N, C-alpha and C positions, 0 to 999 in steps of 0.2 A: 277207718284205719286208726290204729292206736298211736300214741305220741310218747316220745321220750321227753320227760319234762326237765330239760336241762335249765340252768339258771337263766340264760337269756330269754328263753320262752316264758319262764315264770315272771320275769321282770316285765315283759311285754303284756302278759295277762294282768299284772298289777296295775297297769296304766289303762286297761281296757274294760274297766267296770267289774273286776273280780269282786265277789261278795266280801263284805267286811269280815275281819277275823272274828271267830266266836268269842263270846265272853269267857273269862276265866271261870272254870267250873268250881263250885263250892267244894269244900272238904267233904269227902265221902262220909256217909253215916248209914249204919245199918247194913242189911243184906244188899249186896251189889248184883250178883248173878248166881244162878243155880242151874245145873245141867246134868245130863246122864251121859256117860262115856264108856266105851269099851276099855277094859283093862286086861292085863295079862292074866291068864288062868286056864281058859278064857272066862270072862265074866263081865259084869256091868257094875259101875259105881256111880253114886251121886256125888258130885263135887259142888262146892260153893265157895264164894269169896265174900267176906264180911268185914266191916269196920268195927264190929262189936268186940268186946273183950272175951267172948266165948263163942264156940261154934253153935249154929242153930240145930234144932231137932228136925228129924223127919216125922211127919204126922199123916196118918191115914185113918179111915173109919175103923175104930176098934183097936188102934195100936199106935205106937210111936217108937222112935229109936234115936239116940243121940248121934251126932256126927263127931268124928275125931279130928283133931288138928293135924294137918299135914305139914304146915309151915307157919310159924308166928311172924308178925311184923319184924323187920330187921333191916339194917343197912348193910349192903355188901360192897366190897371194893369193886372198882371198874373191872370188867372181865379181863382175865389174863390173856395175852396174845392178841388183844384188839389193837388195830392200827388206824382207827379214825383220828383225825387231827385234834378233835376236841373230845375229851373223855371226862367222866365224873363218876362217883360212886352210884350204885343202884339202890334206890330207896323203895322198900316194900312196906307199905302202910296197912295192907289188907291181910287178913288171916285166911289161909287156904284150908278148907275142910273137906272131909270125905266120909262116906259110909257105903257099904255094899247095898245094892238094891235088895230090899227084903223079899224073900221067897213068897210067892203066892199073892203079892200085892199088885193090883192092876194100875193104881194111880196114887200119888201122894202129894203132899205139900211141903215145901221148904219156905217158911215164912209165907209171903203172899205169892210165891211162884208155884204153879201147878205143873207136875211132871207126870208123864205116862210111862208105863213099863215098856222096855224095849221089846219089839215084836220078835217072835221066834223065827219067822221067815219074812224078813223085809222084802217088799215087792218093788218099791220105788226108792232108789238110792241116788241122792243128789250129791254131785261132786264139785268142790271148789278148790282153788289153789292160788297161791301167790297173791295174797289179798291186801297186804299193808301198803301204806303210803310212803314212797321212797324219799327219804331225806338223808343224803349221804355226802358228807363233806369231801371224802377222799376222791370221789369222782365228779364232784360239783354237780350232782344230780338232785334237783329239788322239785318234787311233784306238788301240784296244787291241792293240798289236803283239804282246803276249805272250798274247793271247786268240785261240785258233783259230777261235772263232765270229765275233769282230769283225774279225779279219784272216785270211781263209780261204785266202790264196794257197798256203800249203804243202799244204792239202787238195786244192785245184784241181790242183796239180802232180802229186800222187799219182794222181789219176784220169787225168790226161793221159798219164803214163808207162804206165799199164796199158792204154791204148788203142792204143799202138804206132803213132803217126803216122809217115808218110813224111817229113813236113816240118812245122815249127812256124813260124808267123808271129806275131810280137808287134807290135801296132799302136801301141806307144808308151806313155810314162809308166811307166818302170821305177822311178823314184826319187821318193820322197815325204817322206823324213824330213829336213825342212829345219830344224827347230827342236828344242831340247831338251825332253824330257818334263818336265812340271811336277813339282816335288818332292812326294813322298808319294803319287804316283799309280802303283799297282802294275801297272796294265794296260799301261803302256808303260815302266815303270822299267827303267833299264839300257840303253835303246836308244841306239846311236850316232846322231849327227845331224850335219848339215852336208853337204859335197859330196865328202869324201874316200873312199878305197876301203873304209874300215871300214863306212861307210853303204851303199855299193854292194853290199858283200858281204852285209850283213844284209837289205837290201831286195830283192835279186835273185839274186846269184850263188850264195850258199850254199843257199837253198831250191831253186833251179832246177838244182842240180848234176847230178842224175840225168837230168833231161830234156835238159839241154845235151849230155850225152854220148850220149843214145840216138837223137837225130835231128838233121839239119841245121836251121839256123834262118835266117829272114829277119827282120832287125831294122828297125823303122820308128821314126823319131825323133819324140817327143812334145814338147809345150811344156815339160814338166819337164826335158827334156834340152837346152834352149836355153842359150846361153852365159851368160845372166844367172842361170842356176840350175845344173843338173848337167851342163852342156855339156863341162866339162873332162874328166870321166870318160867321157862318151859318145865323145868324139874319141879317147881313149886305147884304149877297149875295143871299141866296137861300130860305129864309123863305117865305112861300106862302102867308103871309099877305102883301097885297099891301100897298103902301104909305111909309112914313119915317120909317126906320128900328127900330124895337124894340131893347131894350138893356137888357142884363142879369141883374137881380137885380131889375128892374123897376116893381113896383106893388107888391113887395114881402113884406109880413106882418108876416110870421111865420119863426122862426129859422129853417134852413135846407130845406127851401122851396123856390124855385126860380121861380117866375112867368114866366120868360123867357123860362123855360123848357116845357111849355104847349102851344099847338097849337090846335085850334078847328078843329075837323074832317071836311074834305071837299071832294067834289066829282069832278071827271073828267069824263064827259059824253063820251062814246065811240061809241054809236049807240042809236037808239030809245029803244033798249032792254037792253043795258049793260052799266056799269059804273065802275070806280074805286072809292073806298072810302079810302082816305088817312088818316092814323092815326099816331100821334106822340107818340111813346113809348120810346123816347130817354133816359129819366132820370130814368125810372122805372127799367131797367136792369133786374137782377135776384132776386131782393128783393121787396116783396110786402109791400106797406106802411100799417101802422095800420089802422083798419077800422074807428077809431075815428079821423084820421088825415085829414087836408084839401086836401092833395094829393089824398087820397082815394076818397073823395067826388068829387073832380074835375074829376078824371079819370072815376069814375062811371057815372057821368052825361054825360061825352063824349060818353060812350058806349050806353047810352040811345039815344043820338043823332045819333049814327051809326044805331041803329034800325030804327029810323025815316027815315034816308037817304036811307036805303036799300029798302024802300017801293017805291022809285021813279022809279026803273027799275026792269025788270024781273030777270036780272042776275047782281049781284054785285061781284066785286073782292075786298076783304079787303086787303089793303096794309099797312104793318107796318114793322119795322125792326126786332123785336124779334118774332120768331115763338113759338107757344104754342103746336103744334102737329108736332114735327120733332125730329130727332135724333141728339145727340151730338157725335162728333168723339171721339174715344178711341184708344190708341196705339195698342190694341189687337183686335179692331173691335167690341167690345161688345156693343150691342144696349142699349142706355139709353136716357131718355127724355132730350131734350134741354130746360133747365129751364128758364122760363120767369116769372118775377114778375107780368105780366099782367094776367096770367092764372087764379088766384083766382078771379080777377075782372070779367073776362069773364064768369067764372062759376057762379058767383053771378048774372050776367045780364041774361044769357041764360044757365040754369043749366046743361042740358044734352048735347046740341050741341055746346056750347061755342059761336056760332055766330048766328045772326038772320037768319030766313029761307031764305031770299033773297040772302044771301052770299053763293055762290057756289064754290068759289075758294079763297084761301088765298095766298098771295105773300109776301116773307120775304127775309132777308139776315141774318147777324150775325154769322151763322154757316158757316165756310169757305169751303163749298163744294156745289155740286149740289144735290138736293133731289127733287124727284117727288113722292108724296105719295097719293094713292087712298084708300078710306075706304069702307069696306063692311057695316059698321054702318052708321048712319045718321050724318055724319060729312062732311064738305066741303073738297075738295081736297086741298093738300098743295104743294106749289112750293117754294123751297129755292134756291136762287141764290146768294151765298156769296163767289163765287170762282173767282172773276174777277181781283185779283191782290195781296191782302194781304196774308202774309204767314200763314200757319197753319200746324198742324200735326194730325195724327190719321185717322181712317177710320171707316166705319160701315159695318159689315157683312150683306149683303142684305137678305140672307136666314134666318139668325137668326132674323133679324129685322121684317120679314114678320110674325113671330109668336109672336111678342112682342106687348103688349097693351101699347100705349103711355100714355093713361089715362084710368081709368076704363070704359069699354064699347066702347072704340075707337079701332075697329077691322080693321086691314089692309087687303087689297086684292091686292095691287100693291105697290112695292117698287123699285124705280130706283135711284141709288146713284152713284155719280162719284166724285173723289177727284182731277181730273185734273183742272187746271186753265181754265177759259172760260166764256161763257155768254149763254143766252137763247133767243129764239124768240118765241113769241106767234102770231099765224096767225089765224085771224077770219075765222070761218066756219059757215054754217047755224045752226049747232047743238051746237057750242061752240068755241073751240080753238084747233088747232094743236100746240103742244109744241115740239120744236126742241132744244136740247142742243148741243153746239159746244165747242171745245177746243180752246186754244189761237191761233191756226193756222187756225181756221175755219173748222176743220174736225168734222164730226158728232159724237156725243157721244150717243145720245138717241133720239127716236121719241115717243111721247106719244099723246094721244087724250083726250081732256076734253069735255064731253057732260053732261050738267047740272052740278051736283056735282060729277060725276063719272070720274075718271082718270084711263086710262089703257095704258100700254106701250107694 
């Protein structure tokens, strides 16, 4: 079972032999990470983070190409609209760089990092979500970032690398270290906090370094990467819009509306028949904007664009952070809807089904557990993978959930739910996908089959 690492529990762990805090890392030097990621277009880009004064070059047998700067080192003010009790400016000491993957090149080097070309038809897709270590002063929640049992993301990553996926999809919430660890608590002592690149490195980039280099990635933006939180780093590092990094606040014309929180939907082709449609729901959270607001108009137009994109392939997987047809954990296991502010917009766009006809599977995070839900009604299957590292509490009684209508008319026929830390693998089949859920040690939790929009376990 998973644990919510509230302060009393961390204090107890500190007295029970918690590993000593890590030594302060030296100042970074040289290339830090390099990876391949999907960008809008659709297309693929090489990204890199470096402490050098210039961006590195791509090199391959018989050729080379320079990387362009996305964002230079800089100090940014504390994120606007942030409500954590302790705040500070965000310091970015690393240079963010980018280059398109060169056509016809099968493999290349960025410094000492070897990268392979993204496959045209990825067969094995590994899914992670909600991976960071929670340090949050406003809720007095302090996870044991120095304890591999309490924050198992590095163990999850070791299993993921060993499985050699063709593609990695992270469904959002990379960054959780928003507040300082309380004094005297060894379980999280020494952890960086705030929204600068030291925290991004600790929470995601440093532990994920091997997996970043071993397979291409699709990054989905979570609510922790909204502009009121870690959006500054998201736009520098992982935003799918190619070219110079966008900035939070740019293009904003209405109070309470940040243009940096919106990203146009884009596709990632998987085969001649299937694709991912990636949607940014980071800022919408659990609150739907008023129908007369610019936010409603922009999100509603983006859902119309999703309907257009869904016509490009026979099967589409809609990928965003917040699920609209999934369960929220409860201390007693009572099933209840995981509320999403996007749901009324989906109902407005496609009243009965929520998603266009071409969408046969939806993929999400946000809820810190594994859920695989199949419907007897005309709704796409739901997969939630929010169990890859960040603390949570509560459960869902699967038998009671099977009898529960998440929304009027949404009738379930399959419910598979696990609270263990872990990850999932989607393996392509002629009919659709095999879905395997694993725990943090790589042991199987569940096997399901997705054929069309039907999911059965």
